[in-house]
VEXRODREN-591106 format. One record per residue (C-alpha): x, y negated, z. Coordinates in steps of 0.05 Angstrom, whole numbers, padded with zeros to 5 digits, always signed. Layout:
BEGIN
XYZ/...
//
This chain:
BEGIN
-00511-00409-00137/-00584-00433-00134/-00619-00419-00200/-00650-00489-00202/-00579-00523-00192/-00552-00479-00247/-00607-00500-00294/-00601-00572-00279/-00523-00569-00290/-00528-00534-00357/-00585-00585-00381/-00540-00643-00357/-00483-00612-00400/-00527-00602-00459/-00555-00672-00453/-00480-00698-00452/-00458-00662-00511/-00515-00684-00550/-00505-00756-00538/-00430-00757-00562/-00422-00786-00630/-00409-00732-00684/-00340-00724-00710/-00347-00740-00783/-00300-00697-00833/-00274-00762-00856/-00237-00776-00795/-00195-00710-00805/-00180-00731-00877/-00160-00797-00848/-00113-00768-00799/-00084-00723-00849/-00068-00776-00902/-00043-00827-00849/+00002-00776-00818/-00041-00782-00747/-00036-00859-00744/-00111-00876-00762/-00144-00849-00694/-00180-00901-00660/-00154-00956-00711/-00201-00937-00773/-00270-00926-00751/-00324-00893-00796/-00400-00901-00796/-00451-00861-00835/-00510-00910-00856/-00557-00893-00914/-00566-00941-00968/-00629-00981-00952/-00644-01020-01015/-00627-00963-01068/-00622-00894-01047/-00595-00874-01115/-00531-00910-01104/-00469-00897-01065/-00433-00951-01027/-00383-00970-00978/-00366-01029-00940/-00299-01052-00907/-00301-01101-00848/-00261-01113-00784/-00289-01099-00715/-00254-01113-00648/-00185-01115-00680/-00199-01047-00719/-00219-01028-00792/-00288-01008-00796/-00315-00974-00860/-00389-00958-00870/-00419-00912-00919/-00476-00865-00940/-00437-00804-00944/-00368-00773-00931/-00348-00781-00998/-00364-00855-01001/-00330-00865-00930/-00264-00829-00959/-00269-00876-01023/-00276-00935-00976/-00213-00913-00938/-00171-00907-00999/-00199-00977-01023/-00175-01002-00957/-00106-00972-00963/-00093-00998-01034/-00125-01067-01027/-00116-01085-00959/-00059-01044-00927/-00016-01041-00992/-00015-00965-00988/-00021-00922-01053/-00032-00848-01041/-00012-00803-01101/+00016-00738-01118/+00083-00762-01105/+00065-00793-01041/+00002-00760-01012/+00003-00786-00942/+00039-00847-00911/+00037-00872-00838/-00002-00943-00825/+00038-00999-00802/+00041-01016-00726/+00008-01083-00741/-00059-01058-00778/-00076-01102-00838/-00150-01126-00829/-00195-01152-00883/-00211-01225-00880/-00285-01214-00900/-00331-01162-00918/-00314-01119-00976/-00369-01076-01010/-00369-01031-01070/-00426-00989-01097/-00446-00946-01154/-00506-00914-01190/-00462-00868-01226/-00476-00805-01184/-00428-00752-01218/-00353-00760-01211/-00322-00701-01246/-00248-00674-01242/-00207-00620-01275/-00202-00577-01340/-00199-00503-01345/-00128-00516-01376/-00108-00550-01312/-00110-00487-01271/-00056-00457-01309/-00015-00518-01332/-00010-00546-01262/-00042-00508-01208/-00030-00432-01229/+00018-00427-01165/-00014-00474-01112/-00016-00447-01044/-00067-00474-00986/-00019-00529-00965/-00020-00563-01034/-00094-00546-01044/-00109-00583-00983/-00069-00646-01006/-00105-00643-01074/-00178-00634-01043/-00158-00696-00992/-00138-00733-01059/-00205-00718-01095/-00248-00742-01031/-00206-00808-01031/-00218-00821-01107/-00296-00804-01098/-00293-00741-01136/-00357-00702-01118/-00355-00642-01175/-00289-00612-01190/-00286-00549-01231/-00267-00496-01185/-00240-00431-01219/-00188-00407-01170/-00205-00333-01149/-00258-00318-01203/-00218-00261-01232/-00240-00225-01164/-00313-00237-01185/-00300-00197-01248/-00253-00143-01222/-00314-00128-01174/-00365-00134-01233/-00326-00091-01279/-00317-00040-01220/-00392-00039-01211/-00407-00018-01283/-00354+00033-01283/-00282+00003-01306/-00222+00032-01275/-00169-00014-01245/-00122-00005-01300/-00182-00020-01350/-00196-00083-01313/-00123-00110-01312/-00121-00096-01386/-00175-00152-01392/-00162-00199-01337/-00101-00247-01353/-00042-00257-01317/-00035-00315-01264/-00012-00367-01310/-00061-00354-01366/-00127-00352-01328/-00150-00411-01356/-00151-00389-01428/-00179-00315-01407/-00237-00356-01373/-00251-00396-01435/-00258-00331-01476/-00192-00341-01514/-00151-00282-01496/-00149-00212-01455/-00094-00184-01410/-00038-00230-01430/+00011-00238-01373/-00018-00182-01330/-00026-00133-01305/-00038-00165-01232/-00020-00129-01170/-00081-00115-01122/-00046-00165-01072/-00060-00221-01123/-00136-00212-01120/-00140-00207-01045/-00093-00273-01039/-00133-00312-01092/-00203-00293-01056/-00177-00316-00990/-00151-00380-01023/-00214-00398-01056/-00255-00389-00999/-00218-00443-00957/-00217-00485-01019/-00292-00481-01028/-00303-00490-00951/-00263-00553-00946/-00297-00583-01008/-00365-00572-00981/-00346-00594-00914/-00326-00664-00949/-00392-00661-00991/-00357-00645-01055/-00399-00594-01100/-00352-00541-01131/-00368-00526-01205/-00364-00456-01215/-00356-00415-01281/-00424-00391-01301/-00438-00330-01347/-00437-00346-01424/-00435-00278-01451/-00356-00261-01448/-00346-00185-01441/-00283-00137-01453/-00277-00121-01525/-00282-00050-01508/-00351-00054-01473/-00381-00032-01538/-00346+00036-01542/-00346+00046-01465/-00414+00028-01442/-00451+00021-01512/-00465-00051-01504/-00483-00089-01572/-00428-00148-01581/-00404-00196-01632/-00331-00208-01650/-00308-00283-01641/-00243-00272-01673/-00176-00295-01653/-00152-00353-01615/-00078-00370-01642/-00061-00298-01654/-00097-00271-01590/-00158-00228-01602/-00210-00261-01560/-00262-00220-01515/-00328-00200-01541/-00389-00236-01537/-00444-00198-01513/-00507-00214-01557/-00567-00243-01520/-00605-00196-01561/-00579-00139-01522/-00619-00110-01465/-00557-00111-01424/-00549-00186-01425/-00597-00205-01369/-00575-00148-01327/-00501-00162-01333/-00507-00240-01326/-00552-00221-01258/-00494-00181-01230/-00443-00233-01250/-00481-00283-01208/-00492-00235-01148/-00418-00223-01147/-00401-00295-01147/-00452-00309-01095/-00425-00254-01051/-00358-00286-01053/-00366-00360-01055/-00438-00377-01051/-00486-00411-01093/-00464-00472-01140/-00503-00530-01157/-00467-00534-01223/-00439-00477-01270/-00386-00491-01323/-00401-00453-01389/-00368-00465-01458/-00387-00405-01507/-00347-00404-01572/-00294-00457-01551/-00243-00478-01599/-00269-00445-01660/-00301-00383-01635/-00338-00345-01691/-00409-00352-01686/-00429-00309-01745/-00486-00271-01728/-00503-00303-01670/-00574-00334-01655/-00548-00401-01620/-00613-00421-01596/-00625-00355-01563/-00560-00350-01538/-00569-00421-01504/-00634-00400-01479/-00610-00335-01448/-00547-00370-01416/-00594-00420-01383/-00646-00370-01358/-00594-00328-01328/-00565-00389-01292/-00633-00411-01268/-00654-00343-01247/-00588-00345-01201/-00605-00421-01175/-00669-00454-01205/-00641-00521-01184/-00572-00506-01218/-00544-00551-01277/-00505-00521-01338/-00437-00564-01346/-00412-00558-01416/-00349-00590-01451/-00356-00633-01513/-00297-00614-01554/-00291-00606-01626/-00353-00568-01649/-00380-00554-01577/-00432-00562-01550/-00465-00531-01614/-00532-00571-01625/-00570-00511-01643/-00548-00483-01572/-00569-00539-01529/-00631-00576-01570/-00673-00524-01545/-00659-00533-01472/-00695-00580-01423/-00672-00647-01404/-00642-00648-01331/-00613-00579-01341/-00549-00595-01376/-00496-00644-01359/-00446-00655-01422/-00371-00670-01407/-00353-00718-01464/-00280-00691-01452/-00240-00742-01496/-00278-00805-01488/-00219-00849-01491/-00196-00828-01556/-00245-00782-01593/-00314-00798-01561/-00376-00759-01578/-00425-00798-01541/-00442-00846-01603/-00380-00888-01620/-00385-00896-01690/-00310-00909-01696/-00297-00842-01667/-00272-00783-01716/-00316-00740-01672/-00382-00787-01682/-00449-00763-01662/-00500-00812-01681/-00547-00791-01628/-00496-00767-01573/-00520-00710-01533/-00591-00727-01545/-00634-00719-01485/-00577-00687-01441/-00540-00726-01383/-00468-00735-01401/-00401-00762-01366/-00351-00807-01398/-00287-00769-01390/-00207-00786-01397/-00165-00728-01425/-00099-00758-01423/-00053-00702-01419/-00041-00638-01461/-00004-00576-01446/+00022-00608-01376/+00077-00649-01420/+00119-00703-01390/+00108-00773-01413/+00083-00840-01396/+00020-00848-01436/-00046-00878-01435/-00102-00925-01469/-00115-00969-01410/-00155-01023-01456/-00193-00971-01492/-00212-00934-01430/-00237-00993-01395/-00276-01027-01455/-00299-00961-01480/-00333-00944-01413/-00369-01013-01409/-00390-01005-01483/-00415-00934-01469/-00458-00965-01411/-00487-01016-01461/-00503-00968-01514/-00568-00933-01524/-00541-00869-01512/-00512-00897-01446/-00582-00887-01416/-00559-00815-01405/-00494-00829-01378/-00487-00805-01304/-00416-00820-01285/-00341-00805-01302/-00292-00747-01302/-00219-00735-01312/-00204-00671-01356/-00134-00667-01368/-00098-00602-01384/-00041-00625-01336/-00038-00671-01273/+00019-00701-01229/+00033-00751-01282/+00010-00824-01298/-00022-00840-01232/-00040-00910-01256/-00088-00879-01308/-00126-00837-01256/-00130-00892-01208/-00162-00936-01258/-00210-00884-01288/-00240-00869-01217/-00249-00944-01201/-00295-00954-01264/-00359-00926-01228/-00349-00975-01172/-00337-01038-01214/-00400-01066-01239/-00373-01115-01286/-00325-01107-01343/-00254-01129-01321/-00187-01144-01348/-00136-01084-01344/-00085-01134-01345/-00107-01169-01282/-00121-01099-01247/-00053-01075-01260/-00023-01124-01216/-00070-01107-01157/-00051-01037-01170/+00027-01047-01164/+00020-01087-01103/-00012-01026-01073/+00036-00977-01105/+00098-01013-01080/+00067-01044-01018/+00063-01117-01022/+00088-01175-01063/+00121-01155-01126/+00184-01177-01158/+00184-01213-01222/+00228-01160-01252/+00175-01107-01230/+00116-01144-01259/+00156-01154-01324/+00174-01079-01325/+00102-01062-01325/+00079-01113-01375/+00124-01083-01422/+00095-01014-01411/+00026-01039-01409/+00029-01063-01479/+00063-00999-01505/+00061-00931-01476/-00002-00950-01439/-00032-00983-01504/-00033-00921-01549/-00080-00934-01608/-00150-00902-01611/-00136-00872-01673/-00059-00855-01662/-00039-00786-01689/-00025-00728-01639/-00048-00711-01572/-00027-00741-01508/+00042-00771-01496/+00092-00785-01554/+00130-00722-01546/+00209-00723-01528/+00248-00689-01583/+00299-00672-01535/+00251-00611-01519/+00238-00594-01592/+00254-00531-01630/+00310-00562-01670/+00307-00592-01741/+00309-00655-01782/+00261-00707-01793/+00214-00676-01738/+00151-00714-01719/+00130-00670-01663/+00155-00623-01609/+00088-00583-01607/+00043-00561-01661/-00013-00611-01644/+00030-00669-01617/+00066-00723-01648/+00131-00762-01633/+00139-00820-01677/+00142-00881-01635/+00087-00936-01651/+00135-00989-01610/+00207-01004-01611/+00252-00962-01561/+00277-01029-01534/+00211-01043-01495/+00220-00980-01452/+00294-00995-01449/+00278-01063-01425/+00229-01034-01375/+00280-00986-01347/+00333-01038-01343/+00290-01085-01304/+00268-01033-01254/+00341-01013-01247/+00360-01084-01230/+00315-01085-01169/+00327-01011-01143/+00364-01032-01082/+00309-01079-01062/+00260-01022-01070/+00305-00965-01042/+00270-00914-00996/+00201-00935-01028/+00180-00867-01051/+00129-00894-01105/+00183-00942-01133/+00235-00886-01140/+00186-00836-01168/+00163-00888-01223/+00235-00912-01232/+00259-00842-01255/+00198-00837-01296/+00210-00899-01332/+00284-00885-01343/+00271-00817-01370/+00220-00847-01418/+00270-00898-01442/+00321-00837-01452/+00266-00796-01490/+00251-00855-01536/+00326-00867-01554/+00331-00790-01567/+00276-00793-01611/+00303-00853-01654/+00377-00822-01653/+00349-00756-01685/+00321-00799-01740/+00392-00827-01750/+00422-00759-01746/+00376-00731-01797/+00395-00782-01846/+00472-00773-01834/+00458-00701-01851/+00418-00719-01916/+00478-00762-01937/+00528-00709-01918/+00565-00756-01875/+00599-00708-01829/+00633-00755-01782/+00573-00793-01768/+00539-00729-01760/+00587-00705-01713/+00588-00770-01666/+00513-00778-01667/+00497-00703-01650/+00548-00705-01590/+00507-00769-01569/+00444-00729-01574/+00469-00674-01530/+00502-00716-01478/+00434-00748-01477/+00400-00685-01457/+00450-00670-01401/+00441-00746-01375/+00370-00734-01374/+00378-00666-01335/+00421-00701-01287/+00370-00761-01277/+00311-00715-01270/+00349-00668-01220/+00338-00724-01169/+00264-00711-01161/+00228-00647-01145/+00170-00672-01188/+00215-00665-01252/+00252-00603-01234/+00235-00534-01267/+00259-00509-01197/+00197-00533-01160/+00149-00496-01213/+00189-00431-01211/+00196-00430-01135/+00122-00440-01126/+00112-00378-01170/+00157-00336-01141/+00135-00353-01070/+00067-00318-01079/+00098-00253-01092/+00101-00209-01036/+00152-00156-01069/+00207-00165-01116/+00166-00140-01170/+00108-00187-01157/+00162-00247-01156/+00190-00228-01222/+00118-00220-01252/+00098-00290-01224/+00163-00323-01244/+00160-00292-01316/+00088-00319-01325/+00109-00387-01302/+00173-00389-01349/+00131-00358-01411/+00081-00415-01404/+00125-00470-01412/+00167-00440-01468/+00145-00382-01515/+00071-00387-01485/+00054-00316-01519/+00085-00262-01558/+00120-00278-01622/+00056-00278-01664/+00021-00325-01615/+00090-00369-01607/+00110-00375-01679/+00048-00362-01723/-00005-00384-01674/+00036-00448-01666/+00038-00440-01583/+00110-00448-01575/+00132-00506-01535/+00059-00527-01526/+00070-00535-01456/+00143-00563-01460/+00166-00600-01397/+00219-00654-01398/+00248-00624-01330/+00316-00613-01300/+00341-00539-01309/+00298-00527-01373/+00334-00586-01407/+00403-00559-01390/+00396-00484-01398/+00348-00480-01459/+00337-00543-01497/+00404-00564-01498/+00429-00491-01517/+00379-00494-01576/+00403-00559-01599/+00479-00546-01595/+00468-00483-01627/+00431-00512-01687/+00481-00573-01694/+00545-00528-01693/+00514-00488-01751/+00497-00554-01789/+00563-00579-01775/+00588-00522-01807/+00552-00530-01867/+00573-00597-01878/+00648-00573-01870/+00636-00526-01931/+00642-00467-01880/+00590-00405-01874/+00538-00423-01829/+00515-00352-01803/+00450-00318-01796/+00384-00357-01785/+00372-00377-01712/+00326-00333-01673/+00295-00392-01630/+00240-00348-01607/+00296-00300-01582/+00327-00353-01543/+00263-00379-01510/+00245-00307-01492/+00314-00296-01461/+00305-00358-01416/+00236-00339-01394/+00256-00263-01376/+00317-00290-01335/+00314-00302-01260/+00333-00376-01242/+00363-00416-01184/+00362-00493-01193/+00375-00544-01143/+00349-00614-01133/+00403-00670-01119/+00399-00728-01074/+00364-00791-01100/+00431-00829-01089/+00450-00809-01161/+00400-00864-01184/+00430-00923-01158/+00494-00910-01196/+00458-00890-01259/
//
């Protein structure tokens, strides 16, 4: 072929390719979440914001019979897509319903919809979330979650998967053996508390395959996040070292004490000559694996860590210096939780170098709300901060939220003098895949400039959730929930949802299931019973609607749990009166309620312990690995730690789950054993030895389990 012709052909191909419109990542996302039905029907166009480049925006219009979404970034376009799906197409994507086909006739907006926000930071996740919900996720599950993040405009999620590999490589580099490393790094279900400097080694040792698997997974996660314009927040280096590093390498360390009975990892003194070099090696190993980050998360002295002998100002300066050496543009992300961040540590740092997560803004804000028990008059001073919703503790199951407080607290914070440093919102739950209404509400806040009524907003949410006009029964049911379970007071005792006593270690006059929880109803159980009855009355009408059926199970579950809590009060009174006949009848009702709850929850994989245990086992390559991972998963939701941490440290049942399988095989057994013993006492017979509940829980955690999920048809005869 003539060389001139060849050059001409090549030039033509190049010119053709360069003229083709670039395929935006949001197009692929749209295809995934609409199950391949969005192509050539929903169009995306990226256009910078002309009037104010500091704002993100999206616009939704109709063009030639198609939906056109315009925005200034992939994330703005994804947020616009979610807005269209909810408020035009009547499709709500959630954890129980992560994708859905578009209707054959595509609903079109009647006019231009435009939303914008100056809140540049939308954060997601808590260290605990990675253990209580995500410990055993594979790429298929992670892909769905990253899509969910993008649809909700989240641009800076905490990303700690595979960080154990960074530490493995780092400790190998300074002379630790594999065995010594595994004595330091926790097992899969307990990574959160190891990374938060709370414990060492518990749940391990990990096989080599675990590290290889998690490294590959994190690389996929980070790649997809960055493709969509999401900045992962990596753990930075804040001074954690193995407790034995002093004797092994001669490092000068401080002892942060214990956390719930577990000895904490040591704190490498910023006065030690090795601090800078060790931190530098950490960031080098992190960058080799996963690249640089714009944000690094660090929380030294988390949950009561002893600071005796530590120069907090110098520690803060050293931590910041090490981070800035790794990336001069990086920002330190720190949680406002209890005494953290310590003023002495952060006051010496420059404005703009730190972003504070006001972790529990909906209940115990630290931004400057004078009604809060964690009130800080000046908030976080010169540092930027985010308004965050914690909502869930321990991954516990239960309807819960503070709708009015969340909304009004946000706009109050915006208007406050300390609100000048507010840069966005965040969800910081210990567990996810629950209460989707609250997450939807939170992530819409930045996109709504004016204060709005949660009552009005709820109607729009439900139309999206159930796909169209609402029956009066559904609306009435949700109004009952809105004013009870979703209207917890700001100063109500306990953490998170009102706990189900069906899941509690047995006793009388109980006011909680976990050490830091609470179970006393602040509303009548008749209200959730009414909501359940109303939803059941229209169940046939919504048959096959995934969102409705999920909510139906959850609402009936809540009603049963509330009845159980009230019934246990009656049982306690009967025992006090030595009323053995009523005691026998009431305890039988309570036990039957546990079994009924188990049957109900077995209709949904989201409420079955089987899903959790199967996910854990599936990551193992050998029988030994499968057994280790299943034990991690089982122990976390029961005993949590060894007998000291579980009993004296108060961790048993912290992560209790009102799940099928667990209800029938553990919670029922505990209560049945207890009631039989107390009935013996009332009959004047010997009651036998003190019940070893820890032993029962430990036995369940160490057992291999097989559970099934039954058909949803059960519900319609419930």
